[in-house]
C-alpha positions as CSV (number, residue, x, y, z in Angstrom):
1,M,19.0,19.6,4.9
2,C,18.7,22.6,7.4
3,I,16.3,22.2,10.5
4,R,13.5,24.2,9.2
5,D,13.7,22.2,5.8
6,R,12.9,19.1,7.8
7,R,10.1,21.0,9.8
8,R,8.8,21.5,6.4
9,V,9.1,18.2,5.0
10,H,8.3,16.3,8.1
11,G,5.5,18.3,9.7
12,D,5.9,19.0,12.7
13,Q,7.2,15.4,14.4
14,I,10.8,16.6,14.9
15,W,10.7,20.2,15.6
16,A,7.5,18.8,18.4
17,A,10.3,17.0,19.7
18,C,13.2,19.3,20.0
19,K,10.6,22.1,21.4
20,A,9.7,19.5,24.0
21,L,13.4,19.2,25.0
22,E,13.3,23.0,25.7
23,Q,11.6,22.1,29.4
24,L,15.0,20.7,30.4
25,S,17.5,23.6,31.2
26,A,20.2,21.7,29.3
27,F,18.0,22.8,26.1
28,A,17.3,26.2,26.6
29,N,17.2,28.0,23.7
30,F,17.6,25.3,21.6
31,S,15.0,26.1,18.9
32,Q,16.4,29.5,18.5
33,S,20.2,27.9,18.2
34,L,18.3,26.0,15.2
35,E,16.8,28.4,13.3
36,Q,20.0,31.4,14.3
37,D,22.8,28.8,13.2
38,P,21.6,26.3,10.5
39,L,24.7,25.2,9.5
40,P,26.5,23.7,11.9
41,W,23.3,21.8,12.6
42,K,23.4,21.1,9.0
43,K,26.6,19.4,8.9
44,W,26.0,17.7,12.6
45,Y,22.7,16.3,11.2
46,G,24.3,14.9,8.0
47,E,27.0,13.4,9.8
48,E,26.7,9.5,9.3
49,K,27.5,8.7,13.0
50,A,26.0,12.1,14.8
51,E,26.2,10.0,17.9
52,F,30.2,10.7,18.0
53,A,30.2,14.0,15.8
54,D,31.2,17.1,17.6
55,L,27.9,19.5,18.3
56,P,27.7,23.3,17.5
57,R,29.7,25.1,19.8
58,S,26.4,26.5,22.0
59,F,25.5,22.9,22.6
60,K,29.2,21.4,22.9
61,E,29.4,20.9,26.4
62,L,25.8,18.1,26.5
63,S,26.3,15.4,28.8
64,K,26.2,12.0,27.5
65,F,22.6,11.9,28.6
66,H,21.6,14.7,27.1
67,R,22.9,13.6,23.7
68,L,20.9,10.8,23.9
69,L,17.8,12.9,24.2
70,L,19.0,14.8,21.1
71,L,19.5,12.3,18.9
72,R,16.1,10.5,19.9
73,A,14.6,13.8,18.7
74,M,16.7,14.4,15.4
75,R,18.8,11.3,14.5
76,P,16.1,8.4,16.3
77,D,18.5,6.0,14.0
78,R,21.6,6.6,15.7
79,C,19.9,5.9,19.1
80,P,20.6,2.6,19.3
81,S,24.1,2.8,18.9
82,A,24.5,5.4,21.3
83,L,22.7,3.7,23.6
84,F,25.0,0.7,23.2
85,A,28.2,2.7,23.7
86,F,26.4,4.9,26.6
87,V,25.3,1.6,28.8
88,S,28.6,-0.5,27.9
89,E,30.6,2.8,29.4
90,F,28.0,3.3,32.6
91,M,27.1,-0.2,33.2
92,G,29.6,-2.5,31.8
93,E,30.1,-4.6,28.7
94,R,27.9,-7.3,30.4
95,F,25.2,-5.5,29.7
96,V,25.6,-5.1,26.1
97,E,27.3,-8.4,25.2
98,Q,25.2,-11.6,24.7
99,R,27.0,-14.2,27.2
100,P,27.1,-17.8,25.3
101,F,23.8,-19.7,26.7
102,N,24.0,-22.1,29.7
103,I,21.4,-24.3,30.3
104,E,23.1,-24.9,33.9
105,E,22.6,-21.5,34.8
106,T,19.4,-20.9,33.4
107,Y,18.0,-24.3,35.2
108,E,19.0,-22.6,38.6
109,E,16.5,-20.1,37.7
110,S,13.4,-22.3,37.1
111,S,11.4,-24.5,39.7
112,S,8.4,-26.3,40.0
113,V,6.5,-23.4,39.1
114,T,8.7,-21.5,37.2
115,P,8.6,-22.9,33.1
116,I,11.4,-22.5,31.0
117,F,10.0,-19.9,27.8
118,F,12.7,-20.4,24.6
119,V,11.6,-18.3,21.9
120,L,12.5,-19.9,18.6
121,F,15.2,-17.9,15.9
122,P,16.6,-19.9,13.1
123,G,19.6,-21.9,13.4
124,V,18.7,-22.5,16.7
125,D,17.4,-25.5,18.6
126,P,17.0,-25.7,22.0
127,T,16.2,-29.4,22.3
128,P,19.3,-30.8,22.7
129,E,20.2,-28.9,25.4
130,V,17.1,-29.5,27.4
131,E,17.5,-33.5,26.8
132,R,20.9,-33.1,28.3
133,I,20.1,-31.3,31.3
134,A,17.3,-33.4,31.8
135,G,19.6,-36.4,31.7
136,Q,21.9,-35.3,34.1
137,N,19.0,-35.0,36.9
138,G,18.3,-38.3,35.9
139,K,15.4,-37.7,33.6
140,F,15.1,-39.5,30.1
141,I,12.5,-39.9,27.4
142,S,13.6,-43.5,27.4
143,D,12.1,-44.2,30.9
144,G,9.1,-41.8,30.3
145,K,10.5,-39.3,33.3
146,F,11.4,-36.4,30.0
147,V,7.6,-36.1,27.5
148,N,8.8,-34.4,24.6
149,I,5.8,-32.9,22.7
150,S,5.7,-31.3,19.5
151,M,2.1,-29.7,19.6
152,G,0.3,-29.2,16.6
153,Q,-3.8,-30.4,16.0
154,G,-4.7,-33.5,17.8
155,Q,-2.1,-33.0,20.9
156,E,-4.4,-30.8,23.1
157,E,-5.5,-33.9,25.5
158,T,-2.3,-35.4,25.2
159,A,-0.4,-32.5,26.5
160,R,-3.1,-32.1,29.4
161,K,-2.6,-35.4,30.6
162,A,1.0,-35.3,30.7
163,I,1.5,-31.8,32.5
164,F,-0.9,-32.7,35.0
165,N,1.2,-36.4,35.4
166,A,4.3,-35.2,35.3
167,A,3.3,-32.0,37.8
168,K,1.9,-35.1,40.2
169,V,5.2,-37.7,40.2
170,G,7.7,-35.0,39.6
171,D,8.8,-35.8,35.9
172,W,10.0,-33.4,33.1
173,I,7.9,-32.0,30.3
174,M,8.9,-30.2,26.9
175,L,5.9,-28.5,24.8
176,Q,7.3,-27.5,21.4
177,N,6.1,-24.9,19.0
178,V,2.8,-23.8,21.2
179,H,2.5,-21.0,19.0
180,L,0.2,-23.4,16.6
181,M,-1.9,-23.8,19.0
182,E,-3.1,-19.9,20.0
183,K,-6.8,-21.1,21.4
184,W,-5.6,-23.9,23.1
185,L,-3.5,-21.5,25.0
186,K,-5.7,-19.6,27.2
187,L,-6.5,-23.6,28.5
188,F,-2.7,-24.4,28.7
189,E,-2.6,-20.4,31.0
190,R,-5.5,-22.4,33.5
191,Y,-3.6,-26.1,33.4
192,L,-0.1,-24.5,34.8
193,E,-2.1,-22.3,37.4
194,Q,-3.6,-25.7,38.7
195,V,-0.5,-27.5,38.9
196,A,1.2,-24.6,40.4
197,E,-0.6,-25.3,43.4
198,D,0.7,-29.0,44.5
199,A,3.3,-29.7,42.1
200,H,6.1,-32.2,43.0
201,P,9.3,-30.2,44.3
202,D,10.9,-32.1,40.8
203,F,8.9,-31.0,38.2
204,R,10.3,-29.0,35.5
205,C,8.3,-27.6,32.2
206,F,10.3,-26.1,29.2
207,I,8.0,-24.1,26.7
208,S,9.3,-22.8,23.2
209,S,7.4,-20.5,20.4
210,E,8.2,-19.1,17.1
211,P,8.0,-14.8,17.8
212,P,4.6,-13.5,15.9
213,P,4.7,-13.2,12.4
214,L,3.9,-9.1,12.9
215,P,5.4,-6.8,15.2
216,L,2.3,-5.8,17.2
217,M,0.8,-9.6,17.3
218,K,0.6,-11.0,20.7
219,I,0.0,-15.2,20.9
220,I,1.2,-16.3,24.2
221,P,-0.8,-15.3,27.1
222,E,0.9,-12.9,29.2
223,S,0.7,-14.6,32.4
224,I,2.5,-17.6,30.7
225,L,5.3,-14.7,29.9
226,Q,5.5,-13.5,33.2
227,N,5.8,-17.1,35.2
228,C,8.6,-17.8,33.2
229,V,12.3,-18.1,32.4
230,K,12.8,-16.5,29.2
231,V,15.5,-17.4,27.0
232,A,16.5,-15.8,23.4
233,N,19.4,-17.5,22.0
234,E,19.3,-15.9,19.0
235,A,22.4,-16.5,16.8
236,P,24.6,-14.0,15.0
237,Q,22.7,-12.2,12.2
238,D,25.3,-10.7,10.6
239,L,26.0,-11.9,7.0
240,K,29.2,-13.2,7.6
241,A,28.0,-15.3,10.8
242,N,25.2,-16.8,8.7
243,L,27.3,-17.7,5.8
244,R,30.0,-19.0,7.8
245,R,27.5,-21.7,9.6
246,A,25.4,-22.0,6.7
247,Y,28.6,-23.8,4.9
248,S,29.9,-25.4,8.1
249,K,26.4,-27.7,7.4
250,F,28.5,-29.8,4.5
251,N,32.0,-31.0,4.1
252,Q,34.4,-32.1,1.5
253,G,33.0,-35.8,1.6
254,M,29.6,-34.8,0.0
255,I,31.0,-32.6,-2.6
256,T,33.8,-35.9,-3.4
257,K,30.3,-37.7,-3.6
258,S,29.0,-35.7,-6.4
259,S,29.8,-37.0,-10.3
260,K,29.6,-33.6,-11.0
261,P,31.7,-31.8,-8.4
262,N,32.4,-28.4,-10.0
263,D,28.4,-27.9,-10.6
264,F,28.0,-28.8,-7.0
265,K,30.3,-26.7,-5.5
266,S,29.1,-23.6,-7.0
267,I,25.5,-24.3,-6.5
268,L,26.0,-25.1,-3.1
269,F,27.9,-21.8,-2.5
270,A,25.0,-19.9,-4.5
271,L,22.4,-21.7,-2.2
272,C,24.6,-20.4,0.9
273,V,24.8,-17.0,0.1
274,F,21.0,-17.1,-0.6
275,H,20.0,-18.7,2.9
276,S,22.7,-16.0,4.4
277,L,20.8,-13.2,2.3
278,V,17.2,-14.0,3.1
279,L,18.1,-14.6,7.0
280,G,19.6,-11.4,7.2
281,R,17.0,-9.4,5.0
282,R,14.9,-9.8,8.7
283,K,16.7,-7.2,10.1
284,F,15.0,-4.7,7.8
285,G,11.9,-5.3,9.2
286,S,9.0,-5.0,6.7
287,Q,10.7,-4.0,3.8
288,G,12.8,-6.9,3.9
289,W,10.1,-9.3,4.3
290,S,6.6,-8.3,5.1
291,R,6.3,-11.1,7.5
292,I,8.5,-12.9,10.1
293,Y,9.6,-16.2,8.8
294,N,11.7,-18.7,10.3
295,F,14.0,-20.4,7.5
296,N,16.2,-22.7,9.2
297,D,19.3,-24.6,8.3
298,G,17.1,-27.6,7.7
299,D,15.7,-26.2,4.5
300,L,19.5,-25.1,3.5
301,T,20.6,-29.1,4.2
302,I,17.6,-30.6,2.1
303,C,18.2,-28.2,-0.2
304,A,21.5,-29.2,-0.7
305,D,20.6,-33.5,-1.1
306,V,18.1,-31.9,-3.8
307,L,20.7,-30.3,-5.7
308,H,22.7,-33.4,-5.2
309,N,20.1,-35.8,-6.1
310,Y,19.1,-33.6,-9.7
311,L,22.5,-33.5,-10.8
312,E,22.9,-37.5,-10.7
313,K,19.5,-37.5,-12.3
314,Y,20.1,-35.0,-15.7
315,E,23.0,-34.4,-17.8
316,Q,23.0,-30.9,-17.5
317,V,22.0,-28.8,-14.4
318,P,18.3,-28.3,-14.8
319,Y,18.6,-24.7,-13.0
320,D,14.9,-24.0,-13.7
321,D,13.8,-26.6,-11.9
322,L,16.1,-26.4,-8.9
323,R,14.9,-23.0,-8.4
324,Y,11.3,-23.9,-8.3
325,I,11.7,-26.2,-5.9
326,Y,14.1,-24.1,-3.6
327,G,11.7,-21.1,-4.1
328,E,8.1,-22.6,-4.2
329,I,8.4,-25.6,-2.2
330,M,11.4,-25.5,-0.1
331,Y,12.0,-21.7,1.1
332,G,8.7,-20.9,0.0
333,G,6.8,-23.2,2.3
334,H,7.6,-20.7,4.8
335,I,6.5,-18.0,2.9
336,T,2.6,-16.8,3.0
337,D,2.8,-13.5,1.1
338,N,3.1,-13.3,-2.8
339,W,5.0,-10.4,-2.8
340,D,7.6,-12.1,0.1
341,R,7.4,-15.4,-2.2
342,R,8.5,-12.9,-5.4
343,T,11.5,-11.7,-3.9
344,C,12.5,-15.0,-2.4
345,N,12.3,-16.3,-6.3
346,T,14.1,-13.1,-7.5
347,Y,17.2,-13.8,-5.1
348,L,17.3,-17.2,-6.7
349,R,16.9,-16.0,-9.9
350,V,20.0,-13.7,-9.5
351,L,22.1,-15.9,-7.5
352,V,21.5,-19.8,-9.0
353,R,22.3,-19.7,-12.5
354,P,24.4,-21.0,-15.1
355,E,27.1,-17.9,-14.5
356,L,28.2,-19.0,-11.6
357,Q,31.4,-21.5,-13.4
358,A,32.6,-17.7,-14.5
359,N,33.3,-15.4,-11.9
360,M,29.7,-13.9,-11.4
361,A,28.7,-11.5,-9.1
362,F,26.9,-12.4,-6.1
363,F,26.6,-8.6,-5.3
364,P,29.0,-5.7,-5.4
365,G,32.6,-7.0,-4.2
366,F,32.0,-10.4,-3.6
367,R,31.9,-13.2,-6.7
368,S,31.8,-16.5,-7.2
369,P,34.9,-18.5,-7.1
370,D,36.2,-21.0,-9.7
371,P,35.2,-24.2,-8.5
372,V,37.9,-25.5,-10.8
373,K,40.4,-24.3,-7.9
374,F,38.2,-24.1,-4.9
375,D,38.0,-27.3,-2.4
376,Y,35.5,-27.2,0.4
377,A,38.8,-25.5,2.9
378,V,39.3,-22.8,0.0
379,Y,35.5,-22.1,0.1
380,A,35.9,-21.5,3.8
381,K,38.7,-19.3,3.9
382,Y,37.1,-17.0,0.9
383,I,33.9,-16.4,3.5
384,E,36.6,-15.4,6.0
385,E,38.9,-13.0,3.9
386,K,36.8,-12.0,0.9
387,L,33.5,-11.3,2.2
388,P,33.1,-7.4,2.1
389,I,31.5,-5.3,5.2
390,E,28.1,-5.9,5.7
391,S,25.4,-2.9,3.8
392,P,21.9,-2.8,2.7
393,I,23.6,-2.8,-0.6
394,V,24.6,-6.6,0.0
395,F,21.0,-7.2,0.1
396,G,20.5,-5.4,-3.1
397,M,18.5,-2.4,-1.0
398,S,18.7,1.1,-0.2
399,P,21.2,2.2,2.0
400,N,18.1,4.3,3.4
401,A,16.9,1.0,4.7
402,E,19.5,0.6,7.3
403,I,18.1,4.2,8.2
404,G,14.8,2.6,8.0
405,Y,15.6,-0.2,10.7
406,L,17.4,1.5,12.9
407,T,14.9,4.2,13.6
408,T,12.1,1.6,14.0
409,M,14.6,0.0,16.7
410,C,14.9,3.0,18.1
411,D,11.1,3.4,18.6
412,T,10.7,-0.1,19.7
413,I,13.3,0.2,22.6
414,F,11.4,3.4,23.8
415,R,8.0,1.4,23.5
416,T,9.2,-1.3,25.5
417,I,10.4,1.2,28.2
418,I,7.4,2.6,28.6
419,E,5.2,-0.5,28.4
420,V,7.2,-2.2,31.4
421,Q,7.6,1.0,33.6
422,G,4.9,1.4,36.5
423,G,2.5,3.7,37.0
424,S,2.4,6.9,38.2
425,S,0.9,7.0,42.2
426,G,0.2,9.9,44.1
427,G,1.1,13.6,43.4
428,G,1.9,12.1,39.8
429,A,-1.0,10.7,39.5
430,S,-2.9,13.8,39.9
431,K,-0.5,15.8,37.6
432,K,-0.9,13.2,34.9
433,D,-5.1,13.5,34.7
434,E,-4.5,17.3,34.6
435,G,-2.4,16.6,32.0
436,V,-5.1,13.8,29.9
437,M,-7.5,16.6,31.3
438,T,-5.6,19.5,29.1
439,L,-5.4,16.9,26.0
440,I,-9.4,16.1,26.1
441,N,-10.3,19.3,26.3
442,D,-8.0,20.1,23.2
443,F,-8.8,17.0,21.2
444,K,-13.0,18.1,21.6
445,T,-12.3,21.2,20.2
446,R,-10.6,20.5,17.3
447,L,-12.4,17.4,16.7
448,P,-14.6,18.1,13.5
449,K,-18.4,17.8,13.3
450,S,-20.3,14.8,12.2
451,Y,-21.8,14.6,8.4
452,H,-25.6,14.8,8.3
453,I,-26.3,11.6,5.7
454,L,-29.9,12.8,4.8
455,D,-28.6,16.4,3.9
456,I,-25.9,15.0,2.0
457,T,-28.1,12.6,0.0
458,G,-30.2,15.6,-0.7
459,R,-27.3,17.0,-2.8
460,I,-27.1,14.2,-4.8
461,K,-28.2,14.7,-8.3
462,E,-27.1,11.3,-10.0
463,K,-25.8,7.8,-7.7
464,T,-22.6,7.0,-9.4
465,P,-20.0,4.6,-8.3
466,Y,-18.2,7.9,-7.0
467,V,-20.8,9.0,-5.1
468,V,-21.2,5.6,-3.0
469,V,-17.8,5.4,-2.0
470,C,-18.2,9.4,-0.8
471,L,-21.4,8.2,1.2
472,Q,-19.3,5.0,2.5
473,E,-16.4,7.4,3.7
474,C,-18.9,9.6,5.4
475,E,-20.7,6.8,7.4
476,R,-17.4,5.7,8.2
477,M,-16.2,8.7,9.6
478,N,-19.2,9.5,11.4
479,T,-18.7,6.4,13.2
480,L,-15.0,7.3,14.5
481,L,-15.9,11.0,15.3
482,S,-18.9,9.6,17.4
483,E,-16.6,6.9,19.3
484,I,-14.0,9.9,19.7
485,D,-16.2,12.2,21.2
486,R,-18.4,9.4,23.7
487,S,-15.2,8.2,25.3
488,L,-13.8,11.4,25.5
489,E,-16.8,13.3,27.3
490,E,-16.7,9.5,29.7
491,L,-13.3,10.2,30.7
492,K,-14.2,13.6,31.4
493,L,-16.6,13.0,33.5
494,G,-14.7,10.0,35.0
495,L,-11.8,12.2,36.0
496,L,-13.8,14.9,37.4
497,G,-15.6,12.4,39.6
498,A,-18.9,12.1,38.1
499,L,-18.7,8.3,36.7
500,N,-16.5,5.6,38.1
501,I,-13.7,5.0,36.4
502,T,-13.7,1.9,34.1
503,D,-11.2,-0.3,32.8
504,A,-11.9,1.3,29.2
505,M,-11.5,4.4,30.7
506,E,-8.2,3.5,32.1
507,G,-6.9,2.4,28.8
508,L,-7.8,5.7,27.1
509,S,-6.4,7.9,29.6
510,R,-3.0,5.9,29.0
511,A,-3.0,6.3,25.1
512,L,-3.6,10.0,25.5
513,S,-0.5,10.2,28.1
514,L,1.5,7.9,26.3
515,N,0.7,9.9,22.6
516,R,-0.7,6.2,21.2
517,V,-3.5,5.8,19.2
518,P,-6.4,4.2,21.8
519,D,-7.7,1.0,21.1
520,N,-11.7,1.7,20.9
521,W,-10.4,4.6,18.4
522,E,-8.2,2.2,16.2
523,K,-11.0,-0.6,16.0
524,Y,-13.1,2.1,14.0
525,A,-10.2,3.8,12.3
526,Y,-8.0,2.7,9.5
527,F,-4.4,1.4,9.4
528,S,-1.9,3.9,10.7
529,K,1.9,3.8,12.4
530,K,1.1,7.2,13.3
531,A,1.5,8.6,17.0
532,L,-1.4,10.0,18.2
533,S,-0.9,13.8,18.0
534,A,0.2,13.3,14.4
535,W,-2.7,10.7,13.9
536,F,-5.4,13.6,14.8
537,T,-3.8,15.9,12.8
538,D,-4.1,13.6,9.9
539,L,-8.1,12.8,10.5
540,I,-8.9,16.2,10.6
541,E,-7.1,16.4,7.2
542,R,-9.4,13.7,6.0
543,T,-12.3,15.3,7.1
544,I,-11.2,18.8,5.1
545,Q,-11.1,16.3,1.7
546,L,-14.4,14.7,2.4
547,H,-16.2,18.3,3.6
548,E,-15.2,19.7,-0.1
549,W,-16.5,16.9,-1.9
550,T,-19.6,16.6,-0.2
551,K,-20.2,20.3,-0.1
552,E,-21.8,20.1,-3.7
553,M,-21.2,16.6,-4.6
554,V,-18.6,17.5,-7.1
555,M,-15.5,15.2,-7.3
556,P,-11.9,17.1,-6.5
557,K,-9.5,17.4,-9.6
558,S,-7.4,14.8,-8.1
559,L,-8.1,12.8,-4.8
560,C,-5.9,12.2,-1.9
561,I,-6.3,8.6,-2.0
562,S,-4.3,7.9,0.9
563,Y,-7.4,9.7,3.1
564,L,-9.7,7.2,2.5
565,F,-11.3,4.7,4.7
566,N,-11.1,1.8,2.1
567,P,-9.4,3.0,-0.6
568,M,-9.8,-0.1,-3.4
569,S,-13.5,1.3,-3.2
570,F,-12.5,4.3,-4.9
571,L,-10.3,2.2,-7.3
572,T,-13.1,-0.3,-8.1
573,A,-15.5,2.8,-9.1
574,I,-12.9,3.8,-11.5
575,M,-13.0,0.1,-12.9
576,Q,-16.9,0.5,-12.7
577,T,-17.2,3.8,-14.4
578,T,-15.4,2.5,-17.2
579,A,-16.7,-0.6,-17.8
580,R,-20.0,0.8,-18.4
581,S,-19.1,4.1,-20.5
582,K,-17.2,1.7,-22.4
583,E,-19.7,-1.6,-22.5
584,L,-16.9,-3.7,-21.5
585,P,-16.8,-7.0,-18.9
586,L,-16.1,-5.8,-15.5
587,D,-14.5,-9.1,-14.7
588,N,-12.0,-8.5,-17.3
589,M,-10.9,-5.1,-16.1
590,T,-7.9,-4.2,-14.5
591,L,-5.9,-1.1,-13.1
592,Q,-3.2,0.9,-15.1
593,T,-1.0,3.8,-13.2
594,D,0.3,6.5,-15.0
595,V,2.5,8.3,-13.1
596,T,2.1,12.7,-14.5
597,G,4.5,15.3,-14.7
598,Y,2.7,17.0,-12.0
599,K,4.1,17.4,-8.5
600,G,0.8,17.7,-6.9
601,P,-2.5,18.3,-7.0
602,E,-2.4,22.3,-7.0
603,D,-0.7,22.1,-10.8
604,I,-3.9,20.4,-11.8
605,Q,-6.6,22.5,-13.5
606,T,-8.8,19.4,-15.8
607,Y,-10.3,16.5,-14.7
608,A,-8.3,13.5,-16.0
609,E,-9.3,12.2,-19.9
610,Q,-9.6,9.2,-18.8
611,G,-10.0,7.3,-15.0
612,F,-9.0,10.0,-12.0
613,F,-6.1,11.6,-10.9
614,I,-5.3,10.4,-7.5
615,H,-2.1,12.1,-5.0
616,G,-0.8,11.1,-1.3
617,L,1.3,8.2,-2.3
618,F,4.8,8.1,-1.2
619,L,8.0,5.7,-2.3
620,E,9.9,3.2,-0.4
621,G,13.1,1.8,-1.7
622,A,13.2,4.2,-4.5
623,A,12.6,7.7,-5.9
624,W,11.0,8.4,-8.9
625,E,12.7,11.0,-11.5
626,I,9.9,13.4,-13.4
627,G,10.4,13.0,-17.3
628,A,11.9,16.4,-19.2
629,N,10.3,17.5,-22.3
630,G,6.8,15.6,-21.7
631,N,8.6,12.3,-21.8
632,D,7.5,9.6,-19.0
633,G,9.4,9.1,-15.6
634,F,10.8,6.7,-14.0
635,L,12.3,4.7,-10.7
636,I,15.4,5.7,-9.4
637,D,17.8,5.1,-6.1
638,Q,16.6,7.2,-3.2
639,K,18.8,10.0,-1.8
640,L,20.3,9.5,0.9
641,K,17.8,10.5,4.2
642,D,15.0,10.7,1.9
643,L,13.5,7.9,3.4
644,H,9.8,8.1,1.9
645,P,10.1,10.6,-1.2
646,K,6.6,11.9,-2.5
647,L,5.1,10.2,-5.9
648,P,3.9,12.7,-8.5
649,V,-0.2,12.7,-9.2
650,V,-0.9,9.3,-10.9
651,N,-3.6,8.7,-13.5
652,V,-4.9,5.7,-12.6
653,I,-7.5,4.4,-15.4
654,A,-9.1,1.3,-16.0
655,V,-8.3,-1.0,-19.1
656,P,-8.8,-4.6,-20.3
657,A,-6.1,-7.0,-18.7
658,D,-4.7,-7.7,-22.2
659,K,-4.2,-3.8,-23.1
660,K,-2.0,-2.9,-19.6
661,K,1.3,-1.8,-20.3
662,T,3.7,-4.3,-19.4
663,A,7.1,-3.5,-21.0
664,G,9.3,-1.9,-18.8
665,Q,7.1,-1.7,-15.9
666,Y,7.9,-2.6,-12.6
667,Q,4.5,-4.4,-10.7
668,C,4.7,-2.4,-7.2
669,P,2.8,-3.4,-4.2
670,V,0.6,-0.6,-2.7
671,Y,-0.2,-0.6,1.1
672,V,-1.4,1.6,3.5
673,T,1.4,1.9,6.1
674,S,5.2,0.4,5.8
675,A,4.0,-2.1,7.5
676,R,3.1,-3.3,4.7
677,G,1.4,-7.3,5.1
678,P,-2.4,-6.9,5.9
679,T,-2.5,-3.1,4.8
680,Y,-2.0,-4.4,1.3
681,V,-4.4,-2.5,-1.4
682,F,-3.3,-2.8,-4.8
683,T,-0.6,-3.4,-7.5
684,A,0.5,-0.4,-9.3
685,N,2.7,-0.4,-12.8
686,L,5.6,2.1,-12.2
687,S,8.1,2.5,-15.6
688,M,11.7,2.0,-14.7
689,E,14.1,3.8,-16.8
690,S,14.7,1.3,-20.0
691,E,12.0,-1.3,-21.4
692,D,14.6,-4.2,-21.2
693,M,15.5,-3.3,-17.5
694,D,15.1,-6.5,-15.2
695,S,12.9,-5.5,-12.7
696,A,15.1,-7.3,-9.7
697,K,16.7,-4.2,-8.8
698,W,13.3,-2.7,-7.7
699,I,12.4,-6.2,-6.2
700,L,15.1,-6.5,-3.8
701,S,15.2,-3.2,-2.8
702,G,11.9,-3.8,-1.4
703,C,10.2,-0.9,-3.8
704,A,6.4,-0.2,-2.9
705,L,4.2,3.0,-2.6
706,L,2.9,3.6,0.9
707,M,-0.2,5.4,1.5
708,S,1.5,7.2,4.4
709,D,4.9,8.3,5.5
710,D,4.4,7.2,9.0
């Protein structure tokens, strides 16, 4: 795909980044080169490892640093790899390779006023190491000089007393799982400040917490993190390391103990494969799991105990019972999202089944060994020698999933760099203010006008459910536009010296300069992962649709549902309208989505016979094949690098629950953004290639519909 095609498909994001590079002398006439020499750039852009590929002749001599900038603009998915190589070459291997965790070295960095903070990861428990270093310093649980408290409801007062007592007499304390005590953490923050004033020199405090379940969530107060030595001793997350570690939790003795050793061996190995896949799937972000789940080795070992007990109890292997216990209780006990639960259960359905002893394929290139010929040691050797190279396909996902998570990793790296760097001062601050003022004037000029609700109400002939939705959208848009206008004007006056600069103004100024949506705008807006410039353009497009809708209070023939604050309200209106017209109970109605052959709303000439046409949806984890000769379309695999292909216009209709199409239908979750989780809207049904096709393929690929391509 040439760059001009990229510009058309992805809006101005990549093109704007390329134009920004021209401010550097090394990229003089860069956009001109892209336009005049599209073939060499197309070849470079399509390289699997663009960071090592030759650039077009006119930019072949770019320095390695400037190549990083080019990758950041055009191939952000390759930026992490390029950064790894750059840091390794110019700073040394020690800055890119994780050193083995050494509790003695970490202890030397701590003090009575500097706690040690452990970030908890699956398969890694810091407690034994802390107990060991405590023993070396004469602090034992048995003599009360080392206090280990697992935090939870009712432990607040116990922890408070233990903290102050330990600080007074020089004992050690470890507070585990403090993420469970979010409200108490503000008090804990104050306790640490108080004891730091006169703590005994021998006092040490150790803290452990799981990372937040969502990427942008912050649980631990910032001052605690700033004052601690932070330890992130994450175990290797590649598939082979996970599978090797999982299988090492067992031994030949456990196999010998079973009265059905062949069944035990084959199912145990499948369990280890399952455990490794659910751990490794985390790296694909919200497409892998919509929330962060800390599956651990204890889940696996308890599942093995359950397997042994059930094999001893029943003559036939109770596969259904085992899958239920594993998927709904053991691993499912961690899961809070029903779509993630479906993914977990699908892995079990695919991996734990009677065909295990018939050389069944776990995934391409890796089969279940014959348990008759394999003992524990041979299974372990099989992992080392036969496991294929890790790829998204191993997890049942599209190759694009890797591009997506690498791009997200790149964005996270640079967002973190911006967050930790210091602010400007002196002349730099003045120049920054000039840039912010330019943005303020630009946004105020382009900001759409608010809607006159009374005028709109006067044009209403009948207050249908659709009209109610329209009015609600206008009111919410007015609130957002008013807040944007107020805050921009306030900041403008502050920069001009007419008002004192407040914290809110500082936050707005920083957000504008970093191209981020300000917090006070987000408060009144909708879910979005877009940068500020793209977000503002999207805001204008939303108001255009709303303006057309309210001008004569006539519904568009197809509505861009992605442009609504509350898309579910419009879908509910479809059900209400249908229920009233057909005199059906609303409680028994459900939504059915029929994907049409219309590629876009411009192809539609009339209103839908039933329900309503909607557009503005994107697929993740799959693509769509439009049916030929009037046949229905169906889900297909994505093309490489096309992460979020557009879905054709959809006809949403309301039907009684027992009349909804189910044969050959994939139940597809619809989210507002690729963050998934809390942005869930409703469940669509998408046709698969045939009525007897198993939906497992699309479940494991993380197939979902998004209302924004981010």
